[in-house]
N, C-alpha and C positions, 0 to 999 in steps of 0.2 A: 537474643543469644550473643554473647561476647566471647570470642576465642582469641587465642595467641598462638601464632605459627612462627616456626624458626627454621631456616634453612641457610647454611653457609655455602660458600663457593665450593667447598670440598665435600659437602653432604650429598648424599644420593637420594635422601628421602626427606619429605616435609615433616617435621615433628611439631606436635601440638604441645604447647607449654602451659603450666598452671598459672603463671603470672608473667608480667610484662618484663623484659629486659631489653637492652640496647640491641638493635637490629632485628627486632621482632616485627612481624606483620600482624597488626591488630585488626580483626575483622568483627564488626557488629552487624547482625542480621536481625532486623525487626526489634531493636533493643528496647528493654524495659526502662522505666523511669530510673531505677537504681543503676542500671548499666550506663544510661546517659550521664548520670551524675558521676560514675567512676571515670568515664571518659573525660569529662570536663575537669575533674579534680586531678587525675593522674597525668593527663597529657596537656592541659591547659587550653582545651578547645573552647571556642566562643560559643556560648549557649545559643545565641541567635542563629549563627551560621550552621550549627549542628541541627537546630530545629528546621531550617530550610531543607536539609537532606531528607527529612521525613515527610515533606509536602509532595504528594503525588504529581502535582502540576509544576514542580520546580523545573526551571529551564537551565540548559548548560551555561556555565560561566566560570570565570576564574576570579578568586578573591585571595587577598593576602592579609595576614594579621600577624605581625612580627615576623618570626622565622617559619611560621606555618603557612602553606599555601593550599587553599581549598579549591579543588577542581570538581565542579558539578558537571556530570554527563547524564545522558538518558541511555539506558541499555535496552535493546530490543528483547522481548520475550515472546514465547508462544503460549496462547491460552488454551484451556481444555478443549474448546470447540474448534480448535485449528486456526483461529485468527491471530493476529499478531498486535502487539502493543508495546509500549515503552514505559520504563519505570526510572525514577531517579537513582543515581549512584554517586556518592560523594567519596572522593579520594583526597585524603588529607596528606600532604607531603611534608615531611619534617626532616630535619638533618640526620636523624638517627633511626627513623622508622616510617612505615607507611600504615595509615589507618583508612579502612574502607567502611562505609556505612551504607546499608541498603534496606529497603522495606521488606524484602522477601529473598528467598534463595534464587540466585541468578545462575544460569547455565554457563556463563562466561568464566566462572571460577573453577569448573570441572576439570580443565586441563591441569591446573595447579595442584589439584589434590590426586590426580591420577599418575604422577610421576612421568608424565609424557612431555613435560615441558622443562627446559633447562632454565632455572632462575635461582636467585639467592635473595632472601629477605634482607640480607646485610647490605644489598646494593638498592636502595630506595628509589633511585632515579630510574634504573633499568627495570625494576619491578613495576613501577607506575606505567612506564611506556608499554610494558607487555600486557598490563591490564587493559590499557587503552586500545592495544592492538587486537585482543580477543573481543573486545566490544565492536570494533570496526569489522572484524571477520563475521561475527554474528549477523550484522546488518547486511553484509554482502550475501550471506546464505539466504536470509529471508527475502531480500530484494530479488534474488534469482528464482525463488519459488513463486513470487507474485508475477514476475515476468513470464514464467511458464504457464500460469493460470490465464494470463491475459492472451498468450498466443494460442492457448487451446480454445478459448472462446472465439478468437478471430478466425480460426480454422472452421469452427462450426458455422460461423457467419458466412463463409464461402459456400458451404453446403446448404445454406438456408435451414440449418437445424438449431439456430439459436432459440433459447427458451426465456421465459420471464424470469426464471431462477438466475440466469446469467446476469440479468441487469441487477438483480438483488446482490449477487456476488460483486458486481462492479462497484456498488456503493460501499460494500465492505472494504474491497481492495483499494478504492480511492481514498477512504478514511485512513487505511494503514499507510499508504504512501504519504499522505499529508502529515500523518504523525511522525513518520520517519524524517521527512523533510524539516519539520519543526525541531526535531532533535539534531539532525546532521548540520543544518546551516550554522547555528550558534557553536556547535562543537568544532566546526572548521575554523571559526574565528578564534575559539579558545586555543587551538593548536597553533595558530599563527602568533598568539601572544606568547605561548610557550617557547616558540621557536626564536623569539627575540633574546631569550636568555636573561631577561630582567627579573623574572620571578624565581626561576631555578636555574642554578648553574649547570650548564650543559657541556659535555665533551663533544667532539666532532662526530663520533659514532652516534651519540644520542640525537644529535641535530639531523643526521641521515635518517634515523628511525622515525623522527617526527615528520620529516619531509615525505617518507614513504606513507605514513598514516594520513598525512593531509592529502596526498595523491589518491589514496584509496577512498577517502571520504568524499573527495570531489567527484571521483567516478561514481560512487553510490548516489550522490545528488543528482548527477546527470542522468543516470539510469532511471531514478525516481521521476524526474521530469519527462523523460521519454516515455515512461510508462503512463504517466498521466495524459500526454498527448495522444498515445495509442487508444486509451480509453475513451477520450473525447472523439477521436475519429471513428472509432467503432460505433459509438452511440449516434453519431451524425450519419454514418453510413446506413445504419439500421433504420433511422428515422426516414432517410431518403427512399430506402427500399420499401418501407412500409407505406409511405405516401404514394409511390409509383404503383405498388400493387393495388391500393385503394382506388386509384384513378382508373386503372385497367378494369377493375371489378365494376366501377360505376359505368364506364363506357360499355362493357358487355351487357350489363343490365339495361342500359338505355337502348342499345340495339335491339335486344330481345323484346323489350316493350314496344318498340316501333314495329317490329316484325309481327307481334301479336295483334297490335292495334289496327294496322292497315286492313287485314282481312275482316276484322269485326266491323269495320265501318260499312263495307259492302253488304255483308250478311245481315247486319242490323237493319239497314235500309229495306231490304227485301223481306224482312221478317215482320214488318209493320203492317197493320191491317188497313191499308190504304192502297188505291190503285197506282202502280208504278209502270213505266214503260216496260214491255216485254214480260210482264209478271206472269202471264198465263201461257206462255210459249214453252215447249219442251226443252229447248236447247239453251235456255237462259242460265241454267245452273253450270253447264259446261263453260259458257261463255264468261261467267263470273270467275270460275276457277282460272281461266286464262289470263283475264284481266288482272286478277290479284297476283298471279305468278309474274306477270310482266311488271307490275308495280313493285313487287319485291325485289326482282332482279334489278330494276332501275335504282331503287333505293340502296341496294347493296353497292352498285357501281359508284353512286354519288358519294356514300359514306367512305368507300375505299379511297376514292380520289381526294377526299377532305382528310384522309389518314385518321378518320375516327376509329376505324377498325383495322 
């Protein structure tokens, strides 16, 4: 899908155009071969650099080809099953227009089409920065959700209500965080290159916006790292708790085994078909009970002093 949008500073609504004109925002979503050929022919895009934007594993970076600057980023998306992932997005900055190329529909563009965002396609630098701002905000929202999920699991750990499913969720969350980090770290480096002003001429206000974006992404990176540490700590804590519970169970079973075995030793001896001392007297059963009771009490005292129980 290839569309052209236009909105001037004085316009109140984003208008869709039938063809390209100066100051137009060109948006390609999962473009066909014919649409790719149109982009290359009409706007002079590099075929190889454009093909990179359609690679699902493409990482954020910045390239320059003549007057065109290719800014590759990865945008966070929500999958139907509730998990998060990232997809590549190419922003081509030109002196007269902005071109965006994505593999699928991205939620980051919704504010531009809902008339809730003040922008103008005739200001390509500001439009590019606003697109990057929407991407950074989406990361912040998704990272906040993962932080709440980790906190909920941590609270269940305190109440010993953690389940095996929680550890499966941990694997998913950890993969998502690593995916975010893999996208945010090079994106931060790309912003630093933009801030130098060598690729795109920036005004003072534009530099301030980039610094705010860089700060936002840095905070997101630190939050991701903090979440990763929390997952590791929770996993180690649960492992320690499980080991401690297992040791306690083994101790209890050992003590129960000893308590059962000691009486059996005496009763087994007097259950054999051989003559034993006092085997034919009436009071021997009561005496055995007393001896067994004394042995059990002595064993309990010894185990208690050794802190076995």
